[in-house]
C-alpha positions in Angstrom: -26.2 -66.0 -8.4 -27.9 -69.0 -10.9 -26.0 -70.6 -13.5 -28.1 -68.9 -16.2 -28.1 -65.9 -14.6 -24.2 -66.0 -14.8 -24.1 -67.3 -18.1 -25.9 -64.4 -19.7 -24.2 -61.5 -17.4 -21.2 -63.3 -19.3 -22.7 -63.1 -22.5 -24.0 -59.2 -21.8 -20.7 -58.1 -21.0 -18.9 -60.3 -22.6 -16.0 -60.9 -19.6 -16.2 -63.0 -16.7 -13.7 -62.1 -13.7 -10.9 -65.1 -15.2 -11.1 -61.9 -18.5 -11.6 -58.9 -16.1 -8.4 -60.2 -14.1 -6.8 -60.8 -17.6 -7.8 -57.1 -18.7 -6.4 -55.6 -15.4 -3.3 -57.2 -15.6 -2.4 -56.2 -19.2 -3.8 -52.7 -18.9 -1.1 -52.6 -15.9 1.6 -53.6 -17.9 0.4 -51.0 -21.1 0.4 -48.3 -18.2 4.1 -49.3 -16.9 5.4 -48.9 -20.5 3.6 -45.9 -20.8 5.4 -44.6 -18.1 8.5 -45.6 -18.8 8.8 -44.5 -22.4 5.8 -41.5 -22.6 8.3 -38.8 -22.9 11.3 -40.5 -25.2 8.3 -40.8 -27.7 7.3 -37.6 -27.3 10.7 -36.4 -28.1 11.1 -38.4 -31.3 7.7 -36.8 -32.1 9.1 -33.5 -31.0 12.1 -34.2 -33.0 9.8 -34.7 -36.8 7.1 -32.6 -35.6 8.7 -29.5 -34.0 5.7 -28.8 -31.9 5.1 -29.8 -28.7 1.0 -30.3 -29.0 2.0 -32.3 -32.9 3.9 -34.2 -30.9 2.1 -34.9 -28.4 -1.4 -36.0 -30.0 1.4 -37.9 -32.0 2.6 -40.0 -28.6 -1.1 -40.6 -27.8 -2.0 -41.9 -31.2 0.9 -44.2 -31.0 -0.2 -45.2 -27.6 -3.9 -46.0 -28.4 -3.0 -47.8 -31.7 -0.3 -50.3 -29.5 -3.2 -50.4 -26.8 -5.6 -51.9 -29.4 -3.3 -54.5 -30.4 -1.3 -56.6 -29.0 1.6 -56.3 -30.5 3.4 -54.2 -27.9 3.3 -57.5 -25.1 6.3 -59.3 -28.0 8.5 -56.1 -28.8 12.3 -57.3 -28.9 13.9 -54.3 -28.3 11.1 -52.2 -26.4 12.6 -48.4 -27.1 13.4 -48.8 -31.0 10.1 -50.4 -31.4 8.4 -47.9 -29.6 10.7 -45.0 -31.4 9.6 -46.8 -35.0 5.6 -46.7 -34.3 5.5 -43.0 -32.7 7.5 -41.8 -35.6 5.9 -43.5 -37.8 2.4 -41.7 -36.2 4.6 -38.7 -36.4 5.4 -38.7 -40.6 1.7 -39.5 -41.1 1.0 -36.3 -39.4 3.9 -33.8 -41.0 2.8 -34.1 -44.4 -0.1 -31.8 -44.3 1.2 -29.8 -42.0 4.3 -28.6 -43.5 2.7 -27.1 -46.6 1.0 -25.1 -43.6 4.0 -24.3 -42.6 6.5 -23.0 -45.3 3.7 -20.6 -45.7 3.2 -19.0 -42.4 7.2 -19.0 -42.7 7.2 -16.9 -45.6 4.2 -14.7 -44.7 5.7 -14.1 -41.1 9.3 -14.0 -41.6 12.2 -13.6 -39.0 15.5 -13.2 -38.6 17.2 -14.8 -41.5 21.0 -16.7 -40.8 22.9 -13.8 -41.7 20.9 -11.2 -38.9 21.6 -14.1 -35.8 24.9 -14.8 -37.2 25.4 -11.4 -36.6 23.1 -10.6 -34.0 25.6 -13.3 -31.9 22.8 -15.8 -31.3 24.9 -18.8 -32.1 22.5 -21.6 -30.9 19.5 -20.0 -32.6 21.4 -19.7 -35.4 22.3 -23.3 -35.1 18.2 -24.6 -34.6 17.7 -22.2 -37.5 20.4 -24.1 -39.7 19.5 -28.1 -38.7 16.0 -27.1 -39.3 16.9 -26.0 -42.8 18.6 -29.7 -43.8 16.9 -31.5 -46.0 14.9 -33.9 -43.6 16.6 -37.0 -45.3 19.9 -35.8 -43.4 18.4 -33.9 -40.2 16.1 -36.3 -39.0 18.5 -39.0 -38.8 20.9 -35.8 -37.0 18.4 -35.1 -35.0 17.6 -38.3 -33.2 21.4 -39.8 -33.3 22.9 -36.2 -31.8 20.1 -34.7 -30.1 17.7 -38.1 -28.8 21.1 -39.8 -28.3 20.1 -43.0 -30.0 22.2 -45.4 -31.8 23.0 -45.9 -35.3 21.1 -49.3 -35.3 18.4 -47.7 -32.9 18.1 -45.0 -35.6 17.7 -47.8 -38.9 15.4 -49.1 -36.6 13.1 -46.6 -36.5 13.4 -45.2 -40.0 13.6 -48.1 -41.9 16.9 -47.6 -43.5 20.3 -49.5 -43.3 22.7 -48.6 -40.4 25.0 -47.9 -42.7 23.2 -44.9 -44.8 21.9 -43.6 -40.9 26.3 -42.9 -40.1 26.7 -41.3 -43.4 23.6 -39.3 -43.3 24.5 -38.2 -40.0 28.1 -37.1 -41.8 26.7 -35.4 -44.6 24.5 -33.5 -42.4 27.5 -32.9 -39.8 29.6 -31.3 -42.4 26.0 -29.3 -44.2 26.1 -27.8 -40.3 30.0 -27.0 -40.7 30.1 -25.7 -44.0 26.4 -23.6 -43.3 28.0 -22.3 -39.7 31.8 -21.4 -41.0 29.5 -19.4 -44.0 27.4 -17.3 -41.6 30.8 -16.9 -38.9 32.1 -14.9 -41.9 29.6 -12.8 -42.3 29.8 -11.6 -39.1 32.9 -10.0 -39.4 
């Protein structure tokens, strides 16, 4: 290929052998990042959205945003950075979905906490009680207790001080304890 043809190909495609190599290297790095973190990011999204399909979509959207940018190459704490990214994407997806979810719960009902307690299904009762917590208490509780994130990681994900995370987790646990005790009273 002569120099003119080579330059024409470069202009037409926007790539050269050197940039093709860099792109392949970048893609391999990103693929490794996805492989290491996809499951955890799914769990973070699921803890907020509580729907597997929505969580998968949030993870894919988060990875797409990351791939288009270059910030993922400069992150200091990979886990916290990626969790925060998917958390923000999931939060954006949560608002419109929440209204239809609440309407569906009202329309179709389900067993009340009292009925679950009477039936002895304590695990399902606990899940419903966690779901029933106010968002500001439920989110840090789920991330710390279920996702096993540290207070610092939860703080980074949610964008709140670490002390606030600890306070909210403590308040959430106290509220669950109170609700669980009340439900057990119903069983007696």
